[in-house]
VOKE-462853 format. One record per residue (C-alpha): residue in three letters; x, y, z. Coordinates in steps of 0.05 Angstrom, whole numbers, padded with zeros to 5 digits, always signed. Layout:
BEGIN
ALAXYZ...
This chain:
BEGIN
UNK+00338-00296-00874UNK+00344-00283-00799UNK+00358-00334-00744UNK+00337-00287-00689UNK+00274-00302-00650UNK+00220-00249-00642UNK+00192-00253-00571UNK+00118-00237-00564UNK+00106-00223-00490UNK+00033-00221-00469UNK+00026-00176-00408UNK-00047-00155-00405UNK-00078-00203-00354UNK-00104-00190-00284UNK-00082-00249-00241UNK-00137-00247-00188UNK-00112-00309-00151UNK-00057-00266-00121UNK-00105-00216-00091UNK-00099-00171-00051UNK-00029-00156-00079UNK-00050-00167-00152UNK-00110-00126-00174UNK-00138-00099-00239UNK-00100-00033-00231UNK-00033-00068-00217UNK-00034-00142-00237UNK+00015-00196-00216UNK+00062-00192-00276UNK+00084-00122-00254UNK+00089-00134-00179UNK+00157-00144-00147UNK+00147-00217-00128UNK+00217-00241-00143UNK+00282-00236-00105UNK+00321-00173-00122UNK+00258-00131-00128UNK+00240-00151-00200UNK+00173-00168-00229UNK+00159-00231-00269UNK+00149-00185-00330UNK+00220-00158-00322UNK+00248-00228-00312UNK+00212-00252-00374UNK+00241-00195-00415UNK+00311-00208-00389UNK+00306-00281-00412UNK+00293-00259-00484UNK+00349-00209-00492UNK+00415-00225-00525UNK+00441-00249-00591UNK+00387-00302-00601UNK+00330-00253-00598UNK+00301-00194-00636UNK+00268-00133-00606UNK+00210-00158-00562UNK+00137-00144-00580UNK+00100-00131-00514UNK+00024-00135-00518UNK-00011-00102-00459UNK-00071-00058-00443UNK-00076+00017-00445UNK-00082+00019-00369UNK-00013-00013-00360UNK+00025+00024-00414UNK+00065+00070-00369UNK+00079+00015-00317UNK+00104-00029-00374UNK+00148+00026-00404UNK+00178+00044-00336UNK+00195-00028-00319UNK+00228-00037-00387UNK+00269+00026-00375UNK+00290+00001-00306UNK+00324-00060-00337UNK+00349-00022-00398UNK+00310-00059-00452UNK+00273-00029-00511UNK+00211-00061-00539UNK+00151-00048-00584UNK+00094-00037-00535UNK+00028-00054-00568UNK-00036-00031-00534UNK-00099-00074-00538UNK-00162-00031-00535UNK-00197-00086-00496UNK-00182-00156-00470UNK-00194-00210-00522UNK-00154-00269-00494UNK-00091-00297-00525UNK-00110-00314-00598UNK-00119-00241-00620UNK-00055-00222-00583UNK-00016-00278-00618UNK-00045-00257-00685UNK-00023-00185-00675UNK+00046-00207-00653UNK+00055-00253-00713UNK+00033-00198-00762UNK+00082-00148-00732UNK+00138-00199-00734UNK+00123-00217-00806UNK+00124-00143-00825UNK+00195-00140-00797UNK+00217-00203-00834UNK+00179-00250-00880UNK+00212-00311-00848UNK+00205-00288-00776UNK+00202-00341-00721UNK+00165-00321-00658UNK+00164-00344-00585UNK+00098-00326-00551UNK+00107-00320-00476UNK+00064-00304-00416UNK+00092-00247-00373UNK+00073-00278-00306UNK+00114-00342-00305UNK+00173-00359-00261UNK+00233-00393-00293UNK+00297-00394-00253UNK+00345-00426-00302UNK+00350-00373-00358UNK+00405-00411-00395UNK+00364-00474-00399UNK+00305-00433-00423UNK+00346-00401-00479UNK+00373-00469-00500UNK+00302-00496-00505UNK+00281-00433-00542UNK+00333-00447-00595UNK+00309-00519-00602UNK+00235-00501-00612UNK+00255-00444-00659UNK+00291-00493-00704UNK+00229-00538-00705UNK+00185-00477-00718UNK+00227-00460-00779UNK+00210-00529-00805UNK+00136-00513-00801UNK+00118-00536-00731UNK+00079-00498-00678UNK+00115-00520-00616UNK+00092-00516-00544UNK+00139-00521-00485UNK+00113-00578-00442UNK+00130-00583-00368UNK+00141-00651-00335UNK+00092-00653-00277UNK+00118-00652-00206UNK+00049-00670-00179UNK-00021-00685-00206UNK-00041-00612-00205UNK-00112-00590-00220UNK-00089-00518-00234UNK-00058-00530-00303UNK-00081-00555-00370UNK-00045-00617-00397UNK-00016-00639-00464UNK-00019-00710-00489UNK+00045-00727-00526UNK+00043-00765-00591UNK+00087-00824-00608UNK+00126-00793-00666UNK+00193-00763-00647UNK+00216-00696-00673UNK+00285-00702-00642UNK+00313-00704-00572UNK+00256-00692-00521UNK+00210-00668-00576UNK+00148-00703-00602UNK+00087-00692-00645UNK+00031-00662-00603UNK-00029-00708-00597UNK-00080-00665-00560UNK-00093-00610-00509UNK-00137-00624-00448UNK-00168-00575-00399UNK-00154-00570-00325UNK-00175-00637-00295UNK-00203-00659-00228UNK-00156-00694-00180UNK-00169-00765-00203UNK-00162-00747-00276UNK-00098-00709-00262UNK-00068-00770-00228UNK-00085-00811-00290UNK-00055-00759-00336UNK+00010-00760-00297UNK+00013-00836-00297UNK+00002-00837-00372UNK+00058-00788-00387UNK+00019-00724-00401UNK+00057-00659-00390UNK+00033-00591-00365UNK+00015-00539-00417UNK+00061-00480-00401UNK+00023-00434-00449UNK+00088-00415-00485UNK+00092-00428-00560UNK+00142-00423-00617UNK+00122-00416-00690UNK+00140-00382-00754UNK+00097-00322-00767UNK+00078-00352-00835UNK+00055-00418-00805UNK+00015-00385-00749UNK-00018-00336-00796UNK-00036-00393-00842UNK-00068-00434-00785UNK-00106-00373-00759UNK-00132-00361-00829UNK-00154-00434-00834UNK-00188-00441-00766UNK-00207-00371-00742UNK-00205-00324-00802UNK-00246-00272-00764UNK-00192-00267-00711UNK-00138-00258-00763UNK-00178-00207-00804UNK-00193-00165-00742UNK-00119-00167-00721UNK-00095-00149-00791UNK-00142-00089-00795UNK-00124-00067-00724UNK-00050-00069-00740UNK-00058-00035-00808UNK-00098+00022-00777UNK-00055+00027-00714UNK-00027+00094-00692UNK+00034+00117-00655UNK+00023+00150-00587UNK+00088+00171-00555UNK+00128+00106-00551UNK+00066+00061-00558UNK+00030+00028-00616UNK-00045+00035-00609UNK-00086-00018-00645UNK-00148+00008-00679UNK-00205+00001-00629UNK-00262-00012-00679UNK-00223-00065-00717UNK-00198-00100-00655UNK-00268-00101-00624UNK-00293-00143-00682UNK-00249-00202-00661UNK-00279-00259-00621UNK-00252-00269-00551UNK-00216-00336-00555UNK-00152-00368-00530UNK-00097-00392-00576UNK-00108-00463-00548UNK-00181-00464-00572UNK-00168-00425-00635UNK-00108-00463-00663UNK-00072-00512-00618UNK-00131-00560-00608UNK-00141-00563-00684UNK-00074-00557-00718UNK-00038-00617-00749UNK+00028-00581-00743UNK+00033-00583-00667UNK+00093-00608-00629UNK+00116-00609-00557UNK+00186-00603-00527UNK+00198-00629-00457UNK+00225-00566-00423UNK+00292-00573-00387UNK+00279-00514-00340UNK+00239-00508-00276UNK+00173-00471-00285UNK+00115-00442-00247UNK+00059-00397-00271UNK+00052-00370-00199UNK-00022-00381-00207UNK-00037-00377-00133UNK-00006-00361-00065UNK+00003-00435-00057UNK+00045-00441-00119UNK+00085-00380-00098UNK+00100-00413-00031UNK+00123-00475-00068UNK+00177-00438-00108UNK+00201-00388-00055UNK+00260-00398-00008UNK+00235-00420+00060UNK+00260-00418+00132UNK+00273-00479+00175UNK+00199-00485+00191UNK+00178-00484+00118UNK+00153-00412+00121UNK+00159-00357+00068UNK+00162-00291+00106UNK+00163-00225+00068UNK+00159-00154+00093UNK+00142-00133+00165UNK+00124-00202+00193UNK+00134-00244+00255UNK+00111-00315+00269UNK+00110-00362+00329UNK+00098-00437+00326UNK+00078-00431+00253UNK+00098-00479+00198UNK+00093-00488+00122UNK+00059-00420+00113UNK+00066-00357+00071UNK+00062-00291+00108UNK+00071-00227+00069UNK+00061-00155+00091UNK+00064-00091+00049UNK+00070-00045+00109UNK+00033-00062+00173UNK+00067-00111+00221UNK+00033-00178+00208UNK+00039-00233+00260UNK+00017-00305+00261UNK+00015-00353+00320UNK+00004-00428+00322UNK-00016-00439+00250UNK+00005-00486+00195UNK-00007-00489+00120UNK-00038-00419+00117UNK-00031-00358+00073UNK-00034-00290+00106UNK-00025-00229+00062UNK-00035-00158+00087UNK-00036-00094+00046UNK-00054-00022+00065UNK-00128-00034+00054UNK-00141-00110+00055UNK-00120-00174+00090UNK-00125-00245+00063UNK-00124-00306+00108UNK-00132-00373+00074UNK-00117-00447+00080UNK-00057-00457+00034UNK-00092-00516+00000UNK-00150-00470-00018UNK-00107-00413-00044UNK-00132-00421-00115UNK-00202-00404-00091UNK-00181-00332-00079UNK-00205-00319-00151UNK-00276-00337-00129UNK-00269-00291-00069UNK-00250-00233-00115UNK-00311-00248-00159UNK-00354-00242-00096UNK-00321-00177-00075UNK-00333-00148-00144UNK-00406-00168-00142UNK-00410-00129-00076UNK-00378-00070-00112UNK-00321-00066-00063UNK-00266-00022-00093UNK-00212-00063-00058UNK-00228-00120-00107UNK-00199-00081-00166UNK-00163-00019-00143UNK-00101-00008-00101UNK-00095+00050-00053UNK-00029+00066-00089UNK-00045+00087-00160UNK+00013+00089-00209UNK+00018+00145-00260UNK+00071+00160-00313UNK+00100+00215-00269UNK+00102+00173-00205UNK+00046+00151-00158UNK-00005+00174-00107UNK-00036+00140-00047UNK-00096+00160-00007UNK-00083+00171+00067UNK-00152+00192+00090UNK-00219+00213+00061UNK-00283+00241+00090UNK-00339+00291+00077UNK-00310+00350+00038UNK-00236+00328+00044UNK-00185+00279+00020UNK-00111+00271+00039UNK-00060+00239-00008UNK+00014+00222-00008UNK+00042+00240-00077UNK+00111+00221-00104UNK+00137+00253-00169UNK+00198+00224-00204UNK+00258+00268-00220UNK+00244+00309-00282UNK+00171+00289-00285UNK+00113+00336-00296UNK+00039+00330-00279UNK-00013+00355-00329UNK-00034+00428-00331UNK-00104+00423-00302UNK-00159+00454-00260UNK-00216+00430-00215UNK-00287+00454-00210UNK-00304+00430-00140UNK-00242+00431-00096UNK-00183+00472-00073UNK-00116+00439-00057UNK-00058+00449-00009UNK+00009+00419-00029UNK+00058+00410+00029UNK+00129+00392+00007UNK+00161+00340+00052UNK+00219+00318+00008UNK+00253+00350-00052UNK+00233+00413-00090UNK+00168+00428-00126UNK+00162+00476-00184UNK+00089+00498-00181UNK+00052+00537-00235UNK-00012+00573-00213UNK-00049+00613-00265UNK+00015+00623-00304UNK+00058+00643-00244UNK+00117+00596-00230UNK+00147+00588-00160UNK+00194+00538-00126UNK+00172+00506-00060UNK+00221+00470-00015UNK+00213+00423+00045UNK+00165+00450+00098UNK+00134+00499+00049UNK+00063+00495+00022UNK+00027+00519-00041UNK-00047+00537-00040UNK-00087+00524-00104UNK-00157+00556-00101UNK-00218+00525-00136UNK-00216+00536-00211UNK-00144+00558-00217UNK-00100+00529-00272UNK-00042+00492-00241UNK+00015+00444-00253UNK+00070+00411-00212UNK+00140+00393-00237UNK+00199+00361-00203UNK+00261+00398-00227UNK+00308+00361-00180UNK+00350+00297-00181UNK+00312+00263-00124UNK+00239+00243-00115UNK+00191+00299-00097UNK+00144+00278-00041UNK+00085+00320-00021UNK+00023+00314+00022UNK-00038+00338-00016UNK-00100+00361+00023UNK-00162+00369-00020UNK-00221+00409+00007UNK-00287+00419-00028UNK-00355+00392-00045UNK-00327+00336-00089UNK-00257+00304-00089UNK-00265+00249-00142UNK-00211+00236-00195UNK-00260+00254-00251UNK-00260+00327-00227UNK-00197+00339-00269UNK-00198+00383-00331UNK-00132+00370-00367UNK-00109+00429-00409UNK-00040+00403-00429UNK-00008+00336-00416UNK+00060+00311-00437UNK+00035+00239-00432UNK-00023+00251-00482UNK-00077+00233-00432UNK-00147+00263-00438
């Protein structure tokens, strides 16, 4: 028997309410939103390391696998990274996590966590985790309930039952969806708590409830795990098996039906950072109530959030606003309407605007690239390659490339010939040549890449060899 808790960290969501910083290609859980330059994913992982916890199971998408692995390496934590072939909501993810935990230990107790929540008091969180784990060992599926600080319409609520399960713990009566304002006020007055979306359960109990209420979800998860494959450091779930699962949340699948539910009143502060408004609420502010991040300046502005990811962003004579600028998009919103950014992103996607989903800076396992300029028959990029990293051996059918080294040293292979290029030197790669770039140094390699040709799209890449097993 083990008393260690298996964390199941769900890190596959998009988080469109924090657009333009959070997008499909780099969602909010991996963005450095917290003090000290950490992401909420890294902070979540840190909270579940130590003697109380077993090796985490991180469930994410194929698109985020290298970002996830790199952020784990940055904080020195190892985890099982499980790749979902497609997004299926939280019930299939919980089913997969429970099956993996049970394969480790028949009496495993799990703590399912979202990767995009902010919890400042890690010690209080760990204390509560131990409490819900003990109740989970007794057969309960426990949710961590948050005492409301306001009648919020952004969260689901939990109605607490009368039967006590111990200090600050009760039988769960029912889950309710996000309410309107008047209903939220009634919920708060009647003692409802916010649903944090974090759960504790024994693998055996959860698998039993999934089998009872949504057997198709469990069967798909079991087949996907049984037929999973290893790809570098990742566990790839079987695509065909996983695709057969319904798309359903764990709330709908189990928590609204189970008779084993319980709720613990959490002792820690909590935010799901669901909007720029909620981020403003939890961030440190200046004397005027402003949160200012990056290259910003304000005059006669109060109770606002202003964030810049590069360009100087200034605000004059405003109050209760959100202003967020990135390299390719600017958001200006009334802070009280910040949650409606999700609707704006839906509109942008319907207009097929690439800024809705894609960042200018695209992260790769070897580093990142960012477009500087593009036009007819040319494209210019800034490329950064991490020390020791290597790009794939590849060729292009429609473009030639010029690589100008501005920092570090590049080892360049062109049609089998290897040569070092230093700062202020450039390599020319003609159309159709087989080429590769490697950073042999101890510092980042930075180059300016100029592409010239009839087509400069990313799909004009024929990979011949790739150390990251991409195709």
